[in-house]
C-alpha positions as a LaTeX table, in Angstrom:
\begin{tabular}{lrrr}
\hline
Residue & $x$ (\AA) & $y$ (\AA) & $z$ (\AA) \\
\hline
Met1 & 0.00 & 0.00 & 0.00 \\
Arg2 & 2.79 & 2.46 & 0.84 \\
Ile3 & 4.38 & 1.95 & $-2.59$ \\
Met4 & 1.06 & 2.71 & $-4.27$ \\
Arg5 & 0.62 & 5.82 & $-2.14$ \\
Asn6 & 4.13 & 7.06 & $-2.94$ \\
Ala7 & 3.38 & 6.55 & $-6.62$ \\
Lys8 & 0.24 & 8.64 & $-6.19$ \\
Leu9 & 2.26 & 11.42 & $-4.53$ \\
Val10 & 4.70 & 11.45 & $-7.45$ \\
Thr11 & 1.81 & 11.63 & $-9.92$ \\
Val12 & 0.15 & 14.53 & $-8.11$ \\
Ala13 & 3.50 & 16.33 & $-7.80$ \\
Ala14 & 4.04 & 15.97 & $-11.54$ \\
Leu15 & 0.60 & 17.44 & $-12.21$ \\
Ile16 & 1.37 & 20.35 & $-9.87$ \\
Leu17 & 4.64 & 21.16 & $-11.65$ \\
Ala18 & 2.76 & 21.34 & $-14.94$ \\
Phe19 & 0.86 & 24.41 & $-13.70$ \\
Ala20 & 1.96 & 27.77 & $-12.21$ \\
Ala21 & 1.54 & 29.70 & $-8.96$ \\
Val22 & 1.22 & 32.56 & $-6.59$ \\
Asp23 & 0.73 & 36.28 & $-7.09$ \\
Leu24 & 2.89 & 37.68 & $-4.28$ \\
His25 & 0.34 & 40.28 & $-3.21$ \\
Ala26 & $-2.79$ & 38.17 & $-3.61$ \\
Gly27 & $-5.00$ & 37.29 & $-0.68$ \\
Gly28 & $-5.17$ & 39.08 & 2.65 \\
Pro29 & $-6.20$ & 42.73 & 2.30 \\
Trp30 & $-5.56$ & 42.74 & $-1.46$ \\
Ala31 & $-8.55$ & 42.05 & $-3.73$ \\
Gln32 & $-8.43$ & 40.99 & $-7.36$ \\
Lys33 & $-8.97$ & 43.81 & $-9.85$ \\
Lys34 & $-12.25$ & 43.82 & $-11.76$ \\
Gly35 & $-12.12$ & 41.22 & $-14.54$ \\
Lys36 & $-9.01$ & 39.52 & $-13.17$ \\
Thr37 & $-8.87$ & 35.92 & $-11.95$ \\
Arg38 & $-6.32$ & 33.81 & $-10.12$ \\
Ile39 & $-6.52$ & 30.01 & $-10.28$ \\
Thr40 & $-4.67$ & 27.92 & $-7.69$ \\
Phe41 & $-4.03$ & 24.20 & $-7.68$ \\
Gly42 & $-2.28$ & 22.47 & $-4.78$ \\
Phe43 & $-1.54$ & 19.36 & $-2.81$ \\
Ser44 & $-0.80$ & 18.93 & 0.90 \\
Arg45 & $-0.06$ & 16.06 & 3.24 \\
Lys46 & $-0.87$ & 16.29 & 6.96 \\
Val47 & 0.23 & 13.60 & 9.45 \\
Ala48 & $-0.11$ & 13.12 & 13.21 \\
Gly49 & 0.88 & 10.54 & 15.80 \\
Ser50 & $-0.10$ & 12.41 & 18.99 \\
Arg51 & $-2.56$ & 15.02 & 20.26 \\
Trp52 & $-3.00$ & 17.56 & 23.04 \\
Ile53 & $-5.69$ & 16.63 & 25.59 \\
Asp54 & $-6.45$ & 18.80 & 28.65 \\
Gly55 & $-3.14$ & 20.62 & 28.39 \\
Arg56 & $-0.94$ & 17.54 & 28.05 \\
Leu57 & 0.56 & 15.74 & 25.09 \\
Asp58 & $-1.00$ & 12.33 & 24.57 \\
Ser59 & 1.00 & 9.86 & 22.48 \\
Pro60 & $-0.63$ & 6.46 & 21.89 \\
Ala61 & 1.48 & 3.34 & 22.26 \\
Asp62 & 3.45 & 2.46 & 19.14 \\
Ser63 & 1.64 & $-0.87$ & 19.01 \\
Thr64 & $-1.64$ & 0.96 & 18.30 \\
Leu65 & $-0.25$ & 3.14 & 15.47 \\
Val66 & 0.53 & 2.53 & 11.81 \\
Asp67 & 3.94 & 3.81 & 10.71 \\
Gly68 & 3.96 & 5.79 & 13.99 \\
Leu69 & 0.81 & 7.70 & 12.94 \\
Phe70 & $-2.95$ & 7.66 & 13.44 \\
His71 & $-3.73$ & 10.24 & 10.72 \\
Asp72 & $-2.25$ & 10.56 & 7.25 \\
Phe73 & $-4.39$ & 13.01 & 5.29 \\
Glu74 & $-3.58$ & 13.97 & 1.71 \\
Tyr75 & $-5.48$ & 16.82 & 0.05 \\
Gly76 & $-5.81$ & 18.04 & $-3.50$ \\
Tyr77 & $-7.39$ & 21.46 & $-3.80$ \\
Leu78 & $-8.52$ & 23.86 & $-6.48$ \\
Gly79 & $-9.24$ & 27.51 & $-5.76$ \\
Ala80 & $-10.20$ & 30.65 & $-7.64$ \\
Glu81 & $-10.23$ & 34.38 & $-6.83$ \\
Ile82 & $-12.35$ & 36.49 & $-9.19$ \\
Gly83 & $-12.59$ & 40.27 & $-9.31$ \\
Ile84 & $-16.30$ & 40.82 & $-9.95$ \\
Leu85 & $-16.37$ & 44.60 & $-9.32$ \\
Asp86 & $-13.84$ & 47.25 & $-8.33$ \\
His87 & $-12.53$ & 46.24 & $-4.87$ \\
Leu88 & $-14.97$ & 43.28 & $-4.66$ \\
Glu89 & $-13.68$ & 39.71 & $-4.94$ \\
Leu90 & $-15.45$ & 36.35 & $-4.97$ \\
Ser91 & $-13.31$ & 33.33 & $-4.09$ \\
Gly92 & $-13.74$ & 29.68 & $-3.27$ \\
Thr93 & $-11.91$ & 26.40 & $-2.72$ \\
Ile94 & $-12.93$ & 22.81 & $-3.44$ \\
Asn95 & $-10.99$ & 20.08 & $-1.60$ \\
Tyr96 & $-10.54$ & 16.37 & $-2.24$ \\
Leu97 & $-9.25$ & 14.10 & 0.53 \\
Trp98 & $-7.43$ & 10.79 & 0.64 \\
Gly99 & $-7.94$ & 10.17 & 4.36 \\
Tyr100 & $-5.89$ & 7.37 & 5.90 \\
Glu101 & $-6.87$ & 6.82 & 9.54 \\
Arg102 & $-5.56$ & 4.15 & 11.87 \\
Ala103 & $-8.26$ & 1.61 & 12.73 \\
Thr104 & $-8.07$ & $-1.36$ & 15.10 \\
Thr105 & $-11.37$ & $-3.19$ & 14.70 \\
Asp106 & $-13.35$ & $-4.89$ & 11.98 \\
Pro107 & $-16.45$ & $-2.75$ & 11.28 \\
Asn108 & $-18.45$ & $-5.89$ & 10.42 \\
Thr109 & $-17.76$ & $-7.73$ & 13.68 \\
Gly110 & $-16.41$ & $-5.10$ & 16.07 \\
Gln111 & $-13.53$ & $-7.46$ & 16.84 \\
Tyr112 & $-9.95$ & $-6.25$ & 17.31 \\
Ile113 & $-7.82$ & $-7.05$ & 14.27 \\
Gly114 & $-4.78$ & $-4.87$ & 14.94 \\
Pro115 & $-3.90$ & $-1.39$ & 13.70 \\
His116 & $-4.20$ & $-0.86$ & 9.96 \\
Trp117 & $-4.81$ & 2.02 & 7.57 \\
Glu118 & $-8.43$ & 2.61 & 6.65 \\
Leu119 & $-8.91$ & 4.75 & 3.55 \\
Asn120 & $-11.83$ & 7.10 & 3.00 \\
Ser121 & $-11.44$ & 9.24 & $-0.10$ \\
Gly122 & $-13.60$ & 11.83 & $-1.79$ \\
Phe123 & $-14.71$ & 15.43 & $-1.50$ \\
Thr124 & $-14.45$ & 17.14 & 1.88 \\
Asp125 & $-15.28$ & 20.64 & 3.19 \\
Ser126 & $-15.31$ & 23.51 & 0.70 \\
Trp127 & $-15.27$ & 27.30 & 1.12 \\
Leu128 & $-16.92$ & 30.30 & $-0.53$ \\
Asn129 & $-15.85$ & 33.88 & 0.30 \\
Leu130 & $-16.80$ & 37.44 & $-0.61$ \\
Lys131 & $-14.20$ & 40.17 & 0.11 \\
Tyr132 & $-14.36$ & 43.96 & $-0.14$ \\
Gln133 & $-11.14$ & 45.99 & $-0.08$ \\
Phe134 & $-11.98$ & 49.40 & 1.39 \\
Leu135 & $-8.46$ & 50.87 & 1.65 \\
Glu136 & $-5.69$ & 50.83 & $-0.97$ \\
Gly137 & $-2.13$ & 52.17 & $-1.03$ \\
Asp138 & 0.69 & 51.05 & 1.23 \\
Phe139 & $-1.70$ & 50.11 & 4.07 \\
Pro140 & $-4.61$ & 48.21 & 2.48 \\
Met141 & $-7.53$ & 46.86 & 4.49 \\
Ala142 & $-10.39$ & 44.55 & 3.60 \\
Val143 & $-13.39$ & 42.84 & 5.14 \\
Met144 & $-14.59$ & 39.38 & 4.10 \\
Val145 & $-17.50$ & 37.05 & 4.82 \\
Ser146 & $-16.94$ & 33.31 & 4.37 \\
Thr147 & $-18.78$ & 30.03 & 4.60 \\
Arg148 & $-17.61$ & 26.45 & 4.93 \\
Phe149 & $-20.09$ & 23.91 & 3.53 \\
Pro150 & $-20.32$ & 20.10 & 3.63 \\
Asp151 & $-22.71$ & 19.61 & 0.71 \\
Leu152 & $-20.25$ & 17.64 & $-1.44$ \\
Tyr153 & $-19.97$ & 14.80 & 1.10 \\
Asp154 & $-23.04$ & 15.13 & 3.37 \\
Glu155 & $-25.41$ & 12.14 & 3.30 \\
Pro156 & $-29.19$ & 12.06 & 3.95 \\
Gly157 & $-30.23$ & 12.11 & 7.60 \\
Asp158 & $-29.09$ & 14.13 & 10.58 \\
Val159 & $-27.22$ & 11.62 & 12.77 \\
Tyr160 & $-23.56$ & 11.05 & 11.95 \\
Ala161 & $-22.22$ & 7.50 & 11.66 \\
Arg162 & $-18.71$ & 6.49 & 10.64 \\
Tyr163 & $-19.99$ & 3.28 & 8.99 \\
Ala164 & $-23.24$ & 2.42 & 7.27 \\
Thr165 & $-24.79$ & $-0.84$ & 6.16 \\
Arg166 & $-25.61$ & $-0.63$ & 2.46 \\
Thr167 & $-27.98$ & $-3.04$ & 0.76 \\
Tyr168 & $-27.40$ & $-3.78$ & $-2.91$ \\
Ala169 & $-29.53$ & $-5.68$ & $-5.40$ \\
Glu170 & $-27.59$ & $-8.18$ & $-7.51$ \\
Phe171 & $-28.58$ & $-9.00$ & $-11.07$ \\
Val172 & $-27.43$ & $-11.87$ & $-13.27$ \\
Asp173 & $-27.01$ & $-11.43$ & $-17.03$ \\
Ser174 & $-27.58$ & $-14.51$ & $-19.15$ \\
Thr175 & $-28.12$ & $-15.11$ & $-22.83$ \\
Thr176 & $-31.26$ & $-16.92$ & $-23.93$ \\
Ala177 & $-32.75$ & $-17.72$ & $-27.31$ \\
Glu178 & $-34.68$ & $-14.47$ & $-27.07$ \\
Gly179 & $-31.53$ & $-12.48$ & $-26.30$ \\
Leu180 & $-29.98$ & $-10.95$ & $-23.11$ \\
Asp181 & $-31.92$ & $-11.69$ & $-19.93$ \\
Thr182 & $-31.21$ & $-9.58$ & $-16.85$ \\
Ser183 & $-32.67$ & $-11.29$ & $-13.83$ \\
Phe184 & $-32.73$ & $-10.24$ & $-10.20$ \\
Arg185 & $-30.82$ & $-12.74$ & $-8.06$ \\
Ala186 & $-30.55$ & $-11.53$ & $-4.48$ \\
Gln187 & $-29.73$ & $-8.69$ & $-2.16$ \\
Arg188 & $-26.51$ & $-8.38$ & $-0.23$ \\
Ser189 & $-25.50$ & $-6.06$ & 2.59 \\
Ile190 & $-22.03$ & $-4.73$ & 3.30 \\
Val191 & $-20.62$ & $-2.37$ & 5.92 \\
Glu192 & $-18.63$ & 0.51 & 4.46 \\
Pro193 & $-17.36$ & 3.92 & 5.60 \\
Thr194 & $-19.69$ & 6.86 & 5.08 \\
Ser195 & $-18.57$ & 9.96 & 3.21 \\
Glu196 & $-19.49$ & 12.08 & 6.27 \\
Trp197 & $-16.27$ & 11.03 & 8.01 \\
Arg198 & $-14.27$ & 13.31 & 5.69 \\
Gly199 & $-15.11$ & 16.68 & 7.26 \\
Leu200 & $-16.53$ & 18.61 & 10.18 \\
Leu201 & $-20.05$ & 18.17 & 8.78 \\
Lys202 & $-21.09$ & 21.66 & 9.88 \\
Arg203 & $-21.61$ & 24.99 & 8.16 \\
Asp204 & $-19.40$ & 27.89 & 9.19 \\
Tyr205 & $-20.08$ & 31.58 & 8.71 \\
Gly206 & $-17.06$ & 33.81 & 9.24 \\
Val207 & $-16.43$ & 37.55 & 9.41 \\
His208 & $-12.79$ & 38.52 & 8.66 \\
Leu209 & $-10.87$ & 41.78 & 8.90 \\
Phe210 & $-7.55$ & 42.04 & 7.00 \\
Ala211 & $-4.84$ & 44.68 & 7.21 \\
Gly212 & $-1.43$ & 44.79 & 5.58 \\
His213 & 1.51 & 46.84 & 4.45 \\
Ser214 & 3.40 & 46.72 & 1.17 \\
Phe215 & 7.10 & 47.57 & 1.17 \\
Gly216 & 7.01 & 48.25 & $-2.55$ \\
Ala217 & 9.21 & 45.78 & $-4.38$ \\
Asp218 & 10.84 & 44.61 & $-1.13$ \\
Gly219 & 8.01 & 42.57 & 0.38 \\
Tyr220 & 4.85 & 42.67 & 2.46 \\
Val221 & 3.26 & 41.84 & 5.81 \\
Gln222 & $-0.42$ & 41.14 & 6.47 \\
Thr223 & $-2.63$ & 40.13 & 9.38 \\
Gln224 & $-6.15$ & 38.83 & 9.94 \\
Leu225 & $-8.63$ & 38.84 & 12.81 \\
Ala226 & $-11.82$ & 36.80 & 12.38 \\
Tyr227 & $-14.82$ & 35.38 & 14.18 \\
Asn228 & $-16.31$ & 32.12 & 12.92 \\
Phe229 & $-19.85$ & 31.00 & 13.73 \\
Arg230 & $-20.25$ & 27.21 & 13.61 \\
Gln231 & $-23.67$ & 25.73 & 13.00 \\
Gly232 & $-25.08$ & 23.41 & 15.66 \\
Ala233 & $-21.86$ & 22.35 & 17.38 \\
Phe234 & $-21.40$ & 25.09 & 20.01 \\
Ala235 & $-17.90$ & 25.59 & 18.69 \\
Asp236 & $-17.53$ & 29.19 & 17.48 \\
Gln237 & $-13.93$ & 30.28 & 16.88 \\
Val238 & $-11.67$ & 33.31 & 17.10 \\
Ile239 & $-8.94$ & 33.31 & 14.44 \\
Phe240 & $-5.77$ & 35.39 & 14.24 \\
Ser241 & $-3.04$ & 35.15 & 11.62 \\
Ile242 & 0.02 & 37.07 & 10.51 \\
Asp243 & 2.45 & 36.41 & 7.65 \\
Gly244 & 5.02 & 38.20 & 5.59 \\
Gly245 & 7.57 & 37.74 & 2.85 \\
Tyr246 & 10.74 & 39.36 & 1.53 \\
Asn247 & 11.24 & 39.61 & $-2.24$ \\
Ile248 & 14.60 & 38.70 & $-3.77$ \\
Pro249 & 14.94 & 39.47 & $-7.52$ \\
Val250 & 16.93 & 36.72 & $-9.24$ \\
Gly251 & 16.62 & 37.64 & $-12.89$ \\
Ser252 & 14.50 & 39.45 & $-15.42$ \\
Gly253 & 10.91 & 39.03 & $-14.22$ \\
Trp254 & 11.81 & 36.38 & $-11.60$ \\
Val255 & 11.40 & 36.85 & $-7.83$ \\
Val256 & 12.09 & 34.46 & $-4.95$ \\
Thr257 & 10.19 & 35.20 & $-1.73$ \\
Pro258 & 10.94 & 33.45 & 1.58 \\
Lys259 & 7.80 & 33.62 & 3.69 \\
Ala260 & 6.86 & 32.96 & 7.35 \\
Ala261 & 3.34 & 32.63 & 8.77 \\
Phe262 & 1.68 & 32.05 & 12.14 \\
Asp263 & $-1.99$ & 31.54 & 12.92 \\
Tyr264 & $-4.07$ & 30.77 & 15.98 \\
Thr265 & $-7.55$ & 29.23 & 16.09 \\
Gly266 & $-9.38$ & 29.31 & 19.42 \\
Gly267 & $-12.55$ & 27.29 & 19.96 \\
Leu268 & $-14.88$ & 29.15 & 22.33 \\
Gly269 & $-17.06$ & 26.27 & 23.50 \\
Asn270 & $-20.04$ & 28.61 & 23.57 \\
Gly271 & $-23.57$ & 27.35 & 24.12 \\
Gly272 & $-24.54$ & 23.97 & 25.47 \\
Val273 & $-23.91$ & 20.29 & 24.83 \\
Pro274 & $-24.11$ & 19.35 & 21.12 \\
Asp275 & $-26.68$ & 16.85 & 19.92 \\
Glu276 & $-26.19$ & 13.82 & 17.67 \\
Thr277 & $-25.97$ & 15.97 & 14.53 \\
Asp278 & $-22.47$ & 16.96 & 15.68 \\
Arg279 & $-19.72$ & 15.05 & 13.87 \\
Phe280 & $-17.79$ & 14.84 & 17.20 \\
Tyr281 & $-20.65$ & 14.04 & 19.57 \\
Phe282 & $-19.49$ & 11.98 & 22.57 \\
Arg283 & $-20.91$ & 10.40 & 25.70 \\
Asp284 & $-19.08$ & 9.68 & 28.97 \\
Ala285 & $-18.86$ & 6.29 & 30.69 \\
Gln286 & $-22.36$ & 6.81 & 32.12 \\
Gly287 & $-23.78$ & 7.55 & 28.66 \\
Arg288 & $-24.23$ & 11.28 & 29.28 \\
Pro289 & $-23.58$ & 13.67 & 26.33 \\
Gln290 & $-20.38$ & 15.67 & 26.68 \\
Ala291 & $-19.47$ & 19.17 & 25.59 \\
Asn292 & $-17.46$ & 19.32 & 22.39 \\
Asn293 & $-13.83$ & 19.52 & 23.46 \\
Tyr294 & $-11.75$ & 18.81 & 20.39 \\
Phe295 & $-11.61$ & 19.02 & 16.58 \\
Asn296 & $-14.76$ & 21.11 & 16.18 \\
Asn297 & $-13.86$ & 23.08 & 19.29 \\
Gly298 & $-10.07$ & 22.68 & 19.48 \\
Arg299 & $-7.49$ & 25.38 & 20.12 \\
Tyr300 & $-4.15$ & 25.42 & 18.37 \\
Gly301 & $-1.35$ & 27.57 & 17.00 \\
Arg302 & 0.51 & 26.78 & 13.78 \\
Leu303 & 3.83 & 27.97 & 12.36 \\
Tyr304 & 4.63 & 27.77 & 8.64 \\
Gly305 & 7.61 & 28.51 & 6.44 \\
Ser306 & 7.62 & 28.53 & 2.65 \\
Val307 & 9.37 & 29.79 & $-0.47$ \\
Ile308 & 7.61 & 31.35 & $-3.44$ \\
Val309 & 9.15 & 31.50 & $-6.89$ \\
Ala310 & 7.22 & 33.81 & $-9.24$ \\
Ala311 & 7.72 & 35.00 & $-12.81$ \\
Asp312 & 6.25 & 37.92 & $-14.78$ \\
Asp313 & 3.67 & 38.66 & $-12.03$ \\
Ala314 & 1.62 & 35.72 & $-13.31$ \\
Tyr315 & 3.38 & 32.39 & $-12.79$ \\
Gly316 & 5.04 & 30.79 & $-9.82$ \\
Val317 & 5.16 & 27.98 & $-7.31$ \\
Glu318 & 5.07 & 27.88 & $-3.51$ \\
Val319 & 6.37 & 24.99 & $-1.41$ \\
Gly320 & 6.28 & 24.95 & 2.35 \\
Ala321 & 5.89 & 23.10 & 5.63 \\
Gly322 & 3.98 & 23.73 & 8.83 \\
Arg323 & 3.80 & 22.46 & 12.38 \\
Trp324 & 1.04 & 22.64 & 15.00 \\
Ile325 & 3.19 & 24.03 & 17.86 \\
Phe326 & 0.71 & 24.18 & 20.75 \\
Gly327 & $-2.93$ & 23.45 & 21.41 \\
Asn328 & $-5.65$ & 21.63 & 23.29 \\
Gly329 & $-8.04$ & 19.10 & 21.79 \\
Ser330 & $-6.05$ & 19.08 & 18.57 \\
Ala331 & $-3.80$ & 16.57 & 16.90 \\
Val332 & $-0.12$ & 17.53 & 16.57 \\
Tyr333 & 0.17 & 17.74 & 12.81 \\
Trp334 & 3.08 & 18.17 & 10.45 \\
Glu335 & 2.04 & 19.47 & 7.05 \\
Thr336 & 3.91 & 19.80 & 3.76 \\
Tyr337 & 2.41 & 21.40 & 0.69 \\
Ala338 & 3.00 & 22.66 & $-2.83$ \\
Gln339 & 0.67 & 24.96 & $-4.71$ \\
Leu340 & 0.62 & 26.78 & $-8.01$ \\
Ser341 & $-1.41$ & 29.64 & $-9.40$ \\
Tyr342 & $-1.91$ & 31.42 & $-12.66$ \\
Gln343 & $-3.07$ & 35.02 & $-12.91$ \\
Leu344 & $-5.51$ & 35.58 & $-15.78$ \\
\hline
\end{tabular}
């Protein structure tokens, strides 16, 4: 399986290198000009073998992990930023997940069969955003509203289940003197993962404020403060981020930009105890519902470093790596990524 997965990574990397990447001043408080569009294609891999729980680092025994990990998530994503009016930008991102999670039981029997990778692949959460840049010049500012939506993987019904029993009708094709005969034979039932495992399964509505400063041709710095409303999970969030880059000309039309970024997401735990529509609904040993205390409502800080190579203000590539450096209720992830964009 690992050989097949490495082959898939090489294939995706080759596809990425066939495209082009990042406008250095895109995003943040800068909006696309009217009639302009930026397309971004990327791939990231996020892995974890431990998590923070109640202020301490919890590392499962090696005998319960696969390759020292319990999560190995690989994402392909496609995004677009479109200038629809002066200072007004519409953007969105669609994500596809190959989600490898450590499992230890057989979903058909519930019996322990040892740790192994369980794959669930398909579309996951997507985003749609509308941004208005209300200040230009060396100190631009913008406000944005955003939504996360699960429609591409949500299944009918309200209650989340990791597995579902599917019933299929089987037909038998046979050739008779009158021609092809398709006859119903039987029904069979199998247990398989549901698509709802792939995301938070909730809608978010965010309000974001961006501010930045351009140092002309030398670089930029930008920051964000946001509040995110999460539907039905009592897990609203406060988000803060800051990043910046320094431009190094390396030839006619070519610029290399080292970049550093930090962000913090703080789950507020507002409201009451979630109900069974929450993707991370839990009960205690006495069967009583518990407040959401991780994933949907986690708190974590992340640190990223990357390098952007851009050409002619239209083409480029960004490669980088990130680390979850502190948190509570969050897995301790390492992430590597590569993304490319083309400015139309």
